[in-house]
N, C-alpha and C positions, 0 to 999 in steps of 0.2 A: 505494499499499500505506500509505502514513503519512498519507497522511487519512482512508483508513477506519481505520486504528489509532485516530488522533487522536479522530475522531467517537466509535467506540465509547467510548474513555474519556471522553468530555464527555456522552455519554447514559449512562452507567451512573452518573455522579455523580450526572447530575439523577435517576435513579431513584430513589437511595441516599439520596440528601438529601431529595426529597420526599416518598419512603414513609415516612421516618421524622421527619417536620421537626419533631417536639419534640423529639429527642435532641441534633442537634447545637448548639452554645451557642458565643456568640461573648464572649469572656473575656479580660478582662486579667491577672487571676491567677484561680483558680477556688477558688470559695467552699465553705466548709464546707455539708454536707447535702447537695449536687448529687450526683448520679449519674445515670448513663447518659448522659455526656459525648464528646461528638466535637469540638475545636476547629474552626469554620467558616474556619481557615485552610488547609484541607485542601482547601477549595473555591476558595481566593483563588490559592492556586500553582497548581492545574489550570485554570483558568479565564484566569489571567495568561499562562501557557506556551502555550495553547492560542491566544489572541488572536496571540501574536509569531508563532507559527507561520503561520497564518492571513495575518497581514501581510504575512511574509514570501515568502507563496505567492502575493497578490495583485500585492506588486511594487510598489506606490503607497500613499499616504494620501491620501484625500479628506477636507477638512476638513468638520466635522458640527459646526453651529452648536448642534442640539438635543444633543448629549454635550456640548460645549464648556458649554452652560449647567448640565447637570446635573452634571457635574465640579466646577463652580463651587460651587453648590448646596451638595452635599456636603461639601466641603472646608471651605467655612465650618461647616458642622455639626459637623463634626470637632474645627476649632479652638474652637468653642463648650463642646463636649462637655469637651477637654481642660481648658479654661480652669475647668469646671465640677468636675473630677476627676471624671467620669464616664467613666473608660476604655474600659468593656465594647462601648460600641456607636461606635467610632473606626473600627473594620475596615470599617464597612460606607460610607466613603467610597472604597471600594476595591471592595466586592462590589456596590454597587448599578449603578456605572458599568459594571464587569467585563460584568455581567448583558446590559444591553444593547449592549455595544461584544460580545460573542461571539455574541447571537443575531443580530445584522448581519454579523459576519465569518464564522460556519460555514456559512453556506448556500454560500459557494464565488463560484467567478468563471464558471461556467458554466450557463446560463440551463436546461440539459437535466436539471438534476441538483439545482438549486435548489428545484424544487415538493418531490421526493421526499425532500429534508434537513425542509423545512421541516412536511410532515407527519410525518415520524417523530418529529422534536422537539417536537410539537403533543403526539403520542402518549405520549412518554416522561414527560413535564409531567401531560399529563389522567390516563392509567392510574393512576399511582401517588398521585396527588391523590385521585382517588377509593378509590382501597381506604384510602387514611388518614384519608380522612372516615368512610366507611362502618364502620370500625374504632373511631372516634371516639362515632359513632351507634350503635353496636352495643352499648358500655357499658350505655347508658340502656336499649335494646332489650332487652338481659342480666336488666336488673333489672325487667324488665315497664313503661316507664314512670314508673316510681315516684321518679326522681329530678327528675321536674317536666320544664318545657320550658325553659327559660332557660337553666339553668347545672347540668354534670356532669362525674365524671370523665372524662378524654381519656386514651384504650388505653395508651400507650408509659410515663408517668411516673406516671398517677393526679392530675396537677395538676388542678383546677376551671379550668374556662373556658367561656364562651358559648356559647351555639348558633351565636350569627352567624358565630364564628369559623372554626368546624368546616362550616360550610354552603359554606365559600368551596370547597373539595374539590371539589366537586361541577359547580363553573361550567363549567369547559372542556368536559366533558361537556355539559352542559345547554346548553351552546352550540353544540354540534353539530349538533343536532338538523334544524336546517333544512338542511343541507347531505346529512345522511342520507336526508331524505325527498326533496330534489333527484336524489340519484344511487343512490335505490333500485332500478331496472333493473340498472343496472351491477354494484351492488357492495351484493347482499343481503344478504350472511351479515354481513358488517359494521357495515349497517345496520340490523340486524335485534339485534344486540349492544349498539349504539347504544341502541336502543329498550328492551333489557329492564334497561340499565343505568340508563337515566334513569325507568324507570317504579319499580325498585328504590329511587333515590332522592328519588323523589318521595313514596313509602310512609314512609320516612323522617322525610322534611321534613314532610311533614303531621302528622305524630304528635308532634312536636315542635314545632308552629306557627311554621315558617317561610315568606318570604312571597318572599324574592329570586328562589330559583330557579323556581318556577313563574311568576313574570312573566318570568323571561330563557328560560324555551320560547317564548313567545308573543312577545317580542321577535327571538330567533335567525329564526325562521318567517318573521318580517314583513321583515326582513333580507333575507335569501334570495330572497323573491319581490320586492322592490324592487331588486335588483341582476340579477335573470335578466330584468325587464321591461325594465330600461335596456340588459342587453347585447340583445334581442331586439326592441328595438322597431324596426319601420321603418313605410313608408307601406303596403307590400304586406303584411304580415304581420295579414292580417284576423283567424285565428284568436285570437292572443295579444290583439288588442283588445278582442274580445269578451268573452276571457276577463275580461281586466281589469275592462271594464267591470260584468261580472255580479259580481264579487267585491266591486267598491266597493259597488254598488247595496245586493248583500244587506248587506255590514256597514253601509252606514247606516241599513237599514231596521233590522238587529237593534239598533244602536246606540240609535236612536230608540224603538224597543219598550222598551226596557230602561230607558231614561231616565224613559219613562210609567209603567213598571211598577214601579221604585222610588219614583214621584212620587205613584201611588194606593194602592202599597204592595198592587198585584194577586198573587194568588194566593199574600200573604206573605212576598213576596220581599223586602221593606225586614226586615219582623222576622227573617225566614233571617239576613240579612247580617249584622242588630245582635249578633244574638246568635251570630254565629262569633266566630274568633279573629282576622280579617281587618278587624273594625270597629277594636278597639283600636289605634290607631298604626299600620293597615295599610296599606289599599290605597287608598280614594278621598280620604282626609287622613291622610297618611305623615307621623308624626311626625319623620322623620331631616331633611326640609326645613325644617321650624321651627327644630329643635337646631344645624344647620350655618348658617343664617340669623342665628339668635341666637349663634353662634362666632363667625361674622364681622363683627358687629358690637361685640362684646367687644373683639375684635382691634383693631381701629380703634380703641378708645377705650386700648388698650394696647399700642399697637404695637411697643414693647421690651423688653416683660416678658411674664411668664405669669400670665396673668389669672387663674387658678386658683388659685396659689397668693398672689397679691398683693390679690385680691377676693373669693376664695372663688366665681369664677360658674364655673358646671358646663362641661364642655367638649364640645365639637363632635362630630361623628359622620363624621369624614371624614381620611382621609390627610394632605391637603394643608393643611387647616386645624388637624390637630395637630401638625404642623410648625410653623407658624406662632404657634400658642399656645406653644410650649415654648422656640421661637428666636426668632424675632421676623418681623415683615412682610416683611423683605427675603427671608428663606428662605420664606416663601410667596409673593412675586411671582416669585420664579426659579423654583421648582418648577411654578407656575401657568403659566408661559411654557413650561415641561418639556412640560407636559400639552397644552399648546394645539396647540403641534407636532407631539407623538405624533397629535393630533387631525388633524390637518392631512395626514398622510401616510398615516392609516389613510385619509380620504375620497380621495383620488389613486388609493390601492391600488383602494376599490372603485368609483370612475370609470374605471378602465385598462381597456381593450378590446384583447387580444391573445392569440395563441395559449397562453400561460403563465398567463394571470390567472384561470382557474378557481379557483387558491390563494385568491382573497379569498373564495369562499363559505364556506372553515373559518376564513381569519386575522380576517373583518372584524367577523363577531360573535362570535369569539372575544375580540378587543379590545373592543368595546364593553360585551360582558356584564363581564365584568376589570376595566374599567375604571370601570364602574357602580358593583361592588362596592366600590372603593377610594374612590367620592365617597360612597357610604352607609357605609362601615366603616373604622373607624378603623385597622384590622390592620396597614394598612402602614408606621402607624408604631409601633404598641406590640409588633409582632414583624413587623423589618422586612425580615426573608428573604421574608415573605408580598408583599412589591412585586416581587419578583427574576421569577416566572412573569411577569406583566406587562411586565417591562421588556424579557423574551427575544423577546416576542411582537412589539413595537416595534420593536426591534433585525430582528427577521426581515422585518418591512414594512420599514424603512428600508431594509436592503438589497437587497431585492426589488426597490425602487423605484430606486436605483441602477444595478442589473444593468438594466433596462427603460430607462433614462435613456439608457443606453452604446448599448442597442438603437436605440431611438427615432434616437440620434445617425449609428450607419450608416444607419440607411434614409435618414436627409439627404443623407447622403455617396452615397449610391448616387442618387439624384434629383440630387443634383448631376453626376454623373458620366454621367448619362443625357443631361441638359441639354448638356453639353458636347462629347459626343459626336454629338449632334444637329445642334447650332451648326457642330462638327468637318465631318458629313457635306454641311450647306448650304454651306458654302464651299468643299469640295472640288466640288460639284456647278454651281458659280457657274465 
């Protein structure tokens, strides 16, 4: 009963916080002119109490090197903020590590229930995020797109922000496209709802000249195809081999044809692309890569100082690079190690094969797409609570792997026991 109660409280908190994410505010002291404010310390208390509860239920504490690095980085960030008298973001030294811890612990210790909890938590993040972004895009829709494609007022407070900030709310829904296609026969109604939601989001995004979510649709399908092929590949599965061969052949032919059409401007393909919003810093030559590479080189020139303030150099478009710019290269290195560890955990999940590993078809594309967003956008620093969904997903992956590791140990123990019985039986036979 208590487990269900705590899980329900956490889920309700995530829904409320995510649906109204412009309203909660991390504050040392409330400032004049701010309204509709909910102090984020409420989230800190709920997450802290929930983590303690799940640790007591788990009955043991396993050392997590990734969590140690994350806590170290956030503690150093908080110390620097305190010395700079920037008191508001100090609470994130608790908020961000707690997000990872909560995602890891809340899935529980029962393998049969872990996947159900992961699906529920994914939904209680994805659905309100989708609604929030739809409301934000809806403001511009209401004004018949007269506010432009880059910046307009957000729904709750009327503050002006960038399209790419609003677009984040669609990421988890978009990344569920692959699993919706894969599981269509078993879950038709849910898959259709996902298709409808993605269609609506793509309509809004294309009108605002967004690029990230359309690319993420392709990434989601591709990742699910790769994992499905990996899971079902065998020397006897001739049907799958033929299907993969056909898909790869069609892909190569289509890519070659597209390159030729671009090179020769056949049917005006090159002109169509150049006249579209995809050409200006968009697809074939994404300006984010150049901006981030420039930011990285600037950080190397000014490893201990904010190069924007010191030298007037432009900012990067990346969560980790922004932390490196504002604080120092040490913070950048620590957070890079954290994210590399997250990637290793996610790949381990994707390569896992057992009766519970179907959850990877949802979690792995979600992880890849939301972390691609963090790599290409600075919102995980500028609006630090926007890193929380990604940290919860990484925490759930880590927690699932721990359960799987325990399961693998039990299998090894069974093998040892069987061998011991066989040896014992052979000895008795003699």
